[in-house]
C-alpha positions as CSV (number, residue, x, y, z in Angstrom):
1,M,36.3,-20.0,-15.8
2,L,36.7,-18.2,-12.7
3,R,38.8,-15.3,-14.3
4,K,35.9,-15.1,-17.0
5,E,33.2,-14.9,-14.5
6,F,34.9,-12.0,-12.3
7,R,35.6,-10.0,-15.7
8,Q,31.9,-10.2,-16.7
9,I,30.6,-8.8,-13.5
10,F,33.2,-6.0,-13.3
11,R,32.5,-5.2,-16.9
12,N,28.8,-4.9,-16.5
13,K,28.3,-1.2,-15.3
14,S,24.6,-1.7,-14.2
15,M,25.7,-4.7,-12.0
16,L,28.3,-2.8,-9.8
17,P,26.1,-0.4,-8.3
18,V,23.5,-3.4,-7.3
19,I,26.9,-5.1,-5.7
20,F,28.5,-2.4,-3.8
21,F,26.1,0.7,-3.0
22,M,22.6,-0.5,-3.2
23,P,22.8,-2.8,0.2
24,I,24.6,0.2,2.0
25,I,21.7,2.5,1.3
26,Q,18.9,-0.2,1.9
27,L,20.3,-1.0,5.2
28,L,20.5,2.6,6.2
29,I,17.2,3.2,4.9
30,L,15.3,0.0,6.1
31,A,17.2,0.1,9.9
32,N,15.9,3.9,10.1
33,A,12.3,3.0,8.4
34,A,11.5,-0.5,9.7
35,T,10.7,0.3,13.5
36,Y,8.3,-0.9,16.1
37,E,8.4,2.3,17.7
38,I,5.5,4.7,17.6
39,K,5.8,8.4,18.2
40,H,4.0,11.8,18.1
41,I,0.7,9.7,18.6
42,R,-2.2,12.2,17.7
43,I,-4.8,12.1,20.6
44,N,-8.1,14.0,21.1
45,I,-9.4,14.9,24.5
46,I,-13.1,15.2,25.1
47,D,-13.0,16.7,28.8
48,L,-16.6,17.0,30.1
49,D,-15.4,17.4,33.5
50,N,-13.0,20.2,33.4
51,S,-11.9,20.1,37.0
52,S,-8.4,19.9,38.5
53,V,-8.2,16.3,38.3
54,S,-9.4,16.1,34.8
55,R,-6.8,18.7,33.9
56,G,-4.1,17.1,35.6
57,L,-4.8,13.7,33.8
58,V,-4.7,15.6,30.3
59,S,-1.1,17.2,31.6
60,R,0.0,13.6,32.0
61,F,-0.6,13.1,28.2
62,R,0.4,16.5,27.1
63,G,3.9,15.8,29.2
64,S,4.4,12.4,27.5
65,A,7.0,12.0,24.8
66,H,4.9,9.8,22.7
67,F,1.3,11.7,22.8
68,E,0.7,15.0,20.7
69,I,-2.6,16.6,21.7
70,V,-4.5,17.7,18.2
71,N,-7.6,18.9,19.7
72,Y,-8.9,19.4,23.4
73,S,-12.4,20.3,23.8
74,Q,-15.8,19.2,24.8
75,A,-17.3,18.4,21.4
76,H,-17.8,14.8,20.4
77,K,-18.4,15.6,16.6
78,A,-15.0,17.1,16.1
79,A,-13.2,14.2,17.6
80,D,-15.3,11.7,15.7
81,D,-14.6,13.7,12.6
82,D,-11.2,13.8,13.1
83,M,-11.0,9.9,13.7
84,L,-12.8,9.2,10.5
85,Y,-10.5,11.5,8.7
86,G,-7.6,10.1,9.6
87,K,-6.4,13.0,11.8
88,T,-6.1,11.4,15.2
89,D,-5.0,8.0,16.4
90,A,-7.1,8.0,19.7
91,I,-9.8,9.7,21.6
92,L,-9.6,9.9,25.1
93,E,-13.3,11.0,26.8
94,I,-13.2,12.2,30.5
95,P,-16.9,12.2,31.9
96,P,-18.7,14.7,33.8
97,D,-18.3,14.3,37.6
98,F,-15.0,12.6,37.0
99,E,-13.3,14.3,40.0
100,K,-16.5,13.7,42.2
101,L,-16.9,10.2,41.4
102,L,-13.2,9.6,41.8
103,I,-12.7,11.2,45.0
104,K,-16.0,10.4,46.9
105,E,-16.6,7.2,45.5
106,S,-13.3,6.1,45.2
107,G,-13.9,5.1,41.3
108,A,-14.4,6.8,38.0
109,K,-14.3,5.5,34.4
110,V,-13.0,7.3,31.3
111,Q,-13.2,5.9,27.7
112,L,-10.4,5.5,25.3
113,I,-10.9,5.1,21.6
114,I,-8.3,3.9,19.4
115,N,-7.9,3.5,15.7
116,A,-7.3,-0.3,15.2
117,I,-6.7,-0.4,11.6
118,D,-2.8,-1.3,12.3
119,G,-3.6,-3.9,15.1
120,A,0.1,-3.9,16.3
121,A,0.0,0.0,16.3
122,A,-3.0,-0.1,18.6
123,G,-1.8,-2.3,21.0
124,V,1.2,0.1,21.3
125,I,-1.0,3.1,21.7
126,S,-3.2,0.8,24.4
127,S,0.0,0.3,26.3
128,Y,1.2,3.6,26.4
129,S,-1.8,5.1,27.5
130,L,-2.9,2.4,30.2
131,N,0.7,3.2,31.7
132,I,-0.3,6.9,31.9
133,L,-3.8,6.0,33.5
134,K,-2.1,3.8,36.1
135,D,0.4,6.1,37.0
136,Y,-2.2,8.9,37.5
137,N,-4.5,6.5,39.1
138,R,-1.7,5.8,41.4
139,D,-1.1,9.3,42.4
140,I,-4.5,10.0,42.9
141,R,-5.1,7.3,45.5
142,V,-2.3,8.7,47.7
143,K,-3.0,12.2,47.3
144,Y,-7.1,12.2,47.9
145,I,-8.3,8.5,48.8
146,N,-5.5,7.2,51.0
147,P,-3.4,10.2,52.1
148,V,-2.1,8.6,55.1
149,P,0.2,5.7,54.4
150,L,0.0,2.4,56.4
151,Q,2.8,2.1,59.3
152,N,5.5,-0.1,57.9
153,P,3.7,-1.5,54.9
154,A,5.3,-4.8,53.5
155,T,6.9,-3.7,50.1
156,I,8.8,-6.0,47.5
157,G,11.4,-4.3,45.6
158,V,11.8,-5.0,41.9
159,T,14.7,-4.5,39.6
160,S,14.5,-5.0,36.3
161,A,17.4,-5.6,33.7
162,Y,17.1,-6.2,30.0
163,W,19.7,-8.8,28.6
164,F,21.3,-8.6,25.0
165,N,19.2,-5.2,24.1
166,P,19.6,-3.2,27.4
167,E,18.5,0.3,25.5
168,L,15.7,-1.3,24.0
169,D,16.8,-0.1,20.7
170,Y,15.0,-1.5,17.8
171,K,17.8,-1.1,15.6
172,T,19.9,-3.5,17.4
173,F,17.0,-6.1,16.7
174,M,16.6,-5.3,13.1
175,V,20.0,-4.4,11.6
176,P,21.2,-8.3,11.8
177,G,18.1,-9.5,10.1
178,L,18.2,-6.6,7.4
179,M,21.8,-7.8,6.7
180,V,20.4,-11.5,6.1
181,M,18.1,-9.9,3.4
182,L,20.2,-8.1,1.5
183,V,23.1,-10.6,1.4
184,T,20.4,-13.1,0.4
185,M,18.7,-10.6,-2.3
186,V,22.5,-10.1,-4.0
187,S,23.4,-13.7,-4.1
188,L,20.0,-15.0,-4.9
189,F,19.0,-12.5,-7.9
190,L,22.6,-11.9,-9.3
191,G,23.8,-15.9,-9.1
192,G,20.5,-17.2,-10.7
193,M,20.3,-14.4,-13.4
194,N,24.2,-14.7,-14.2
195,I,23.6,-18.3,-15.3
196,V,20.5,-17.4,-17.4
197,R,22.2,-14.7,-19.2
198,E,24.3,-17.3,-20.9
199,K,21.2,-18.8,-22.2
200,E,19.9,-15.2,-23.6
201,I,23.2,-14.5,-25.4
202,G,23.4,-17.6,-27.0
203,T,27.0,-18.7,-25.1
204,I,25.5,-21.6,-22.8
205,E,26.0,-24.0,-25.7
206,Q,29.7,-22.8,-26.5
207,L,30.4,-23.5,-22.7
208,N,28.7,-26.6,-23.0
209,V,30.9,-28.0,-26.1
210,T,34.3,-26.9,-24.3
211,P,36.5,-29.5,-22.2
212,I,35.2,-28.1,-19.1
213,K,33.4,-30.5,-16.7
214,K,30.1,-29.9,-15.3
215,W,31.4,-29.4,-11.9
216,Q,34.1,-27.1,-12.6
217,F,31.4,-24.9,-14.8
218,I,28.9,-24.9,-11.6
219,I,31.8,-23.9,-9.4
220,G,33.4,-21.4,-11.6
221,K,30.0,-20.2,-11.9
222,L,29.2,-19.9,-8.3
223,T,32.3,-18.9,-6.7
224,P,32.2,-15.5,-7.6
225,F,28.8,-14.8,-6.2
226,W,29.8,-16.9,-3.0
227,L,32.8,-14.3,-2.5
228,L,30.5,-11.6,-3.2
229,G,28.1,-12.8,-0.8
230,M,30.9,-13.0,1.9
231,F,32.2,-9.4,1.0
232,E,28.5,-8.0,1.5
233,L,27.9,-9.6,4.7
234,A,31.2,-8.1,5.7
235,L,30.4,-4.6,4.6
236,G,26.9,-5.0,6.4
237,L,28.5,-5.9,9.5
238,T,30.8,-3.1,9.4
239,V,28.1,-0.3,8.4
240,G,26.2,-1.8,11.0
241,K,28.9,-1.4,13.7
242,F,29.9,2.2,13.0
243,A,27.0,3.6,11.5
244,F,24.4,2.0,14.2
245,Q,26.7,1.5,17.2
246,I,25.8,-2.0,17.5
247,E,28.0,-3.9,20.0
248,Y,28.7,-7.5,18.5
249,L,29.3,-10.0,21.5
250,G,30.0,-12.9,19.7
251,N,32.7,-14.7,17.5
252,V,32.4,-13.0,13.9
253,G,34.2,-16.1,12.5
254,V,31.3,-18.3,13.8
255,L,29.2,-16.0,11.7
256,F,31.1,-16.3,8.6
257,L,31.4,-20.1,9.0
258,F,27.5,-20.4,9.2
259,A,27.4,-17.9,6.4
260,S,29.6,-19.7,3.9
261,V,27.1,-22.7,4.1
262,Y,24.2,-20.6,3.8
263,L,25.4,-18.8,0.5
264,L,25.7,-22.2,-0.9
265,V,22.1,-22.8,0.1
266,V,21.1,-19.5,-1.6
267,L,23.1,-19.9,-4.9
268,G,21.9,-23.4,-5.0
269,I,18.3,-22.0,-5.1
270,G,19.2,-19.5,-7.5
271,F,21.1,-22.3,-9.8
272,L,17.9,-24.4,-9.5
273,I,15.8,-21.5,-10.8
274,S,18.1,-20.9,-13.6
275,T,17.6,-24.3,-14.8
276,F,13.9,-23.8,-15.2
277,T,13.9,-20.3,-16.6
278,E,15.2,-19.2,-20.4
279,T,15.5,-15.5,-19.6
280,Q,16.7,-13.1,-17.0
281,Q,13.1,-11.8,-16.3
282,Q,11.5,-15.5,-15.6
283,A,14.5,-15.8,-13.2
284,M,13.9,-12.6,-11.5
285,F,10.1,-13.0,-11.0
286,I,10.5,-16.3,-9.5
287,S,13.2,-15.4,-7.2
288,W,11.0,-12.7,-6.2
289,F,8.3,-14.8,-5.6
290,F,10.2,-17.1,-3.1
291,M,12.2,-14.2,-1.4
292,V,8.8,-12.6,-0.5
293,I,7.4,-15.7,1.2
294,F,10.8,-16.5,2.7
295,I,11.2,-13.0,4.0
296,L,7.7,-12.8,5.4
297,M,8.0,-15.9,7.2
298,S,11.5,-15.5,8.7
299,G,11.1,-14.0,11.7
300,L,12.3,-10.6,10.6
301,F,9.3,-8.4,11.3
302,T,7.0,-11.1,12.9
303,A,7.9,-13.5,15.5
304,I,7.8,-17.0,14.1
305,E,6.4,-18.1,17.7
306,N,3.4,-15.9,17.1
307,M,2.9,-17.8,13.7
308,P,0.1,-20.4,13.3
309,V,1.3,-23.8,13.8
310,W,1.1,-24.7,10.1
311,A,3.3,-21.4,9.3
312,Q,5.9,-22.4,11.9
313,R,6.3,-25.5,10.2
314,I,6.8,-24.2,7.1
315,T,9.7,-21.9,8.6
316,L,11.4,-25.2,9.0
317,F,12.3,-25.2,5.3
318,N,12.9,-21.5,5.3
319,P,16.9,-20.9,5.1
320,I,16.5,-17.2,5.8
321,A,14.7,-18.0,9.1
322,Y,17.8,-19.9,10.1
323,F,20.2,-17.3,9.3
324,I,18.4,-14.5,10.8
325,K,18.2,-16.6,14.0
326,V,22.0,-17.1,14.1
327,M,22.8,-13.8,13.4
328,R,20.8,-12.6,16.4
329,M,22.2,-15.3,18.5
330,V,25.6,-14.7,17.8
331,L,26.0,-10.6,17.4
332,L,23.6,-10.0,20.2
333,K,23.7,-13.0,22.7
334,G,27.4,-13.9,22.1
335,S,26.1,-17.4,21.3
336,G,29.2,-19.7,20.0
337,F,29.0,-22.7,17.8
338,A,27.6,-25.1,20.1
339,E,24.6,-23.2,20.4
340,I,24.1,-23.0,16.6
341,S,25.4,-26.5,15.6
342,R,21.7,-28.0,15.1
343,L,20.7,-24.9,12.5
344,F,24.3,-25.4,11.3
345,Y,24.2,-29.1,10.5
346,S,20.4,-28.6,9.1
347,L,21.7,-25.9,6.7
348,I,24.5,-28.5,5.4
349,V,21.7,-30.6,4.3
350,F,19.8,-27.9,2.7
351,A,23.0,-27.1,0.6
352,V,23.5,-30.4,-0.4
353,V,19.7,-31.1,-1.6
354,M,19.1,-27.9,-3.6
355,N,22.9,-27.9,-5.1
356,S,22.1,-31.7,-6.1
357,L,18.4,-30.8,-7.5
358,A,20.3,-28.2,-9.7
359,V,22.9,-30.2,-10.8
360,W,20.4,-33.1,-11.6
361,N,18.1,-30.8,-13.5
362,Y,20.8,-29.0,-15.1
363,R,22.5,-32.4,-16.4
364,K,19.1,-33.4,-17.5
365,R,18.1,-30.5,-19.8
366,S,21.9,-29.8,-21.1
């Protein structure tokens, strides 16, 4: 049975690129495209004061690596039109008498308008802008408002350090999660559709009347894709190590141990779907339906802690969320088996339940 499955896999010329080349290409593209960073923020500046202080503020935005000034004028209409037509991401308006109010009255206001269609991007733009404004405000106060420093002022020294991702590189955070997604897609889609393919071409009845036992049939069907899933994980780890220079802190053996059980869960889901479907197209659509839900609620792009309470409870039944969490814990934090043991045993329960349901339903329909 195993020889038959491996021969069938490697004879299928359309399946080989999906197994060996698609995951690498997707990992390289998605890891560079799925970013939380925002660069080249387009900003319009309306300077109604045109003083040395206002020009100093403008120079701070011009010197920032995040901002690109697309229009610097005193015209409101041009800035509003740019915002409406999507040519700018933010508008900074500096009011008249800005310098006078700031120096003589120790306070002045500026208006910052941000395109908030994308709420997450708007939050980042606001954070970048406020940091520039705060730094400039501090410098102005030292230079004009309180030029004489206090004698022996009390100070608090703060030194910050970032654990697990010291360079704050989003690729370090995203690549482990993308590996899980790609391993899951290959295992779920190919594993499930492979069994349905036997139904389409009519060989499933021939297999059912052979002396092979049901458990032998299931193991023979799922083992090749279990091995391919482990291979995909090893391939993804290699690409992440050399293409993205990610430093793996944990024991990779612990990761493969967890992955061995995780693949049983995914293959069990694929096998269960195949027992309800009659064509590869049906199996693919149903698998994709669950994949989209699992991925969006896995913590890959949105932190689970930020989801509503009901959504967080649903993620308790999401195996992808478990594996993504373990991948980041082991690779980035150096966690060992003791730290992931609860997730590991929970996944064993999932594997037993999903494969038992698949076997039971297959027996019922055979």
